[in-house]
N, C-alpha and C positions, 0 to 999 in steps of 0.2 A: 186755308187748311193744309194745302200742299206744302207750304213753307214749314208748318209745324211738323209734318211728316218727315221732311228733309232734316229738320233739326233733331228729331228723334232718331233718325237713321244715322246721323253724324254722332250722336251721343252713344248709340249702340256700337258704332265702329270704334269710337274712343275706348269704350269699356272692353271690347274684345282685344284691341291692340295693346292696351296696358296690362291685360290679364287680371285685373282687379274687378271682380263682379260684386261690387257693393253699391248701395244706394248713393253714398257720398260721391263715389267715382262717376256714377251715372249723372248726378247733378253737375259735376264738373264738366262732363261731356256735353250736357245741355247748354251750359253757359258758353263753353268754347264754340259749340255749333251755332249758337245764337249770334255770336260776334263774327264768325266766319260768314254766315248768311247775310249779316248786316253789311259787311264789306263787299260781298258779292252781289249786292242788290242791284247794282247797275247792269250787270250781265243777266241776272235772273228776272229783272223787272220789279216794279214797286209792289209792296204787299202791306196789307193792314196789320199783319202779324206783328210788325215791329212797333206799332202804336199800341197794340193790345197787351203785349207782355208787360210793359211798365204799369198799365192800368190794373192788370191782374195782381201784380206784386203789391201795388198800393192798396188794392182792395183786401188782399190777404192780411196786410199789416193793420188796416183799419178794423177788420172783423176780429182779428186776434186781440186788439186793444179793447174792443167792445166786449169780447168774451171774458177777458180778465177782469174788467170793471164789473160786469154782471155777476161773475163768480164771487168777487170780493163783497159786493153788496149783499148777496144772498147769505154768504158765510157770516158777515157781520150781523145780519138780522137773526140768524140761527143762534149765534153765540151770545148775544146780549139778551138780558131778561125781558126788555120791552120790545115789542114788535113794531117795526117801522113801516110795514107794508100797507099800501092803500090799493087793494086790487080792484080791477074793473075790466069790462069788455069794451074794446075800442073798435069802431068801424073805420077802416082805412080805405079811402078811395084809391084805386090802383091806376097807375099809368102803364103798368105791365100788361101786356095783352096775350103773348104767346104762352103755351103750356110750359115751356122751359123757364121763362121769366117768372111766371107765377109760382111754379113749383120750387124753384131755387129760393125765391124770396120767402115763401112760407116755411120751407125747411130750415133756412138760416134763422128765421125768427124763433122757430121751435127749438133749435139747438142752443139758443141763447138762454141761460138760466134766468128765470123770472118772467118769461114770456112764452106764449103758446098760440100757434095758429089754430083757430077753432073751425072756421068754415069759410067758404067762398060763396058769394051770392050767385043766384041763378044766372044772372047776366054777366058774371065774371068781372065785375067792375069794383066790387067791395070785398075786402078781406077782413074777417072778424078775428081780432087778436085779444087774448086774455093777457093782461099785464099785471104783474104783482105789485109794481110800484108806479102809481100815478101821483107824482109829487104835487101836493097841494090840491088834489082833485082836478088839476088842469089837463083835461082830456085832449084839448087842442095841442098842447105842448108835446104830449106823448105821441099823438098822431104825426105831428111835424117831425119828431125825432125819427120815426120809422120812415116817413116819406123822404125827408131831406138827407137822411143818413144812409140807411140800408138800401131802400128801393132805388134811390138815385144812382148809387154806386153799382148795384146789380145791373141796372139798365145800361150804364156806361160800359160795363164789361161785355154784356151780351149783345149790344147793338152795334 
């Protein structure tokens, strides 16, 4: 966490020194600060920050891709005369245990068009999800898609 704060401080210093107070310039400062800290890692000591940043980037690209595909699927279903949806409720057993892990997973599922987190079991081990598209009625495939896709990547980033 302290490495992230150093990176943020370097990005702010970059923004102030250039005199351009824009989001793009702040992002440039974050990238420059990341590489400065990466090269200074011998002096500062090892940090998990340098392993997490690429994971967060890959996760963001993965989720953006999922978001685009889900939007296209829902838009196609809305624009065509025949409905292709096969809705259902799926019980997804969770490997996520902390409040942050469960909350992030549930919110990302809800933000994806065509899916909605409904409830969490009392023992916090099962998340109930309404899915608009259960292809061929294969509930196990839909469950696997959530577990092996979104949940696995959320846990990689947070753990």
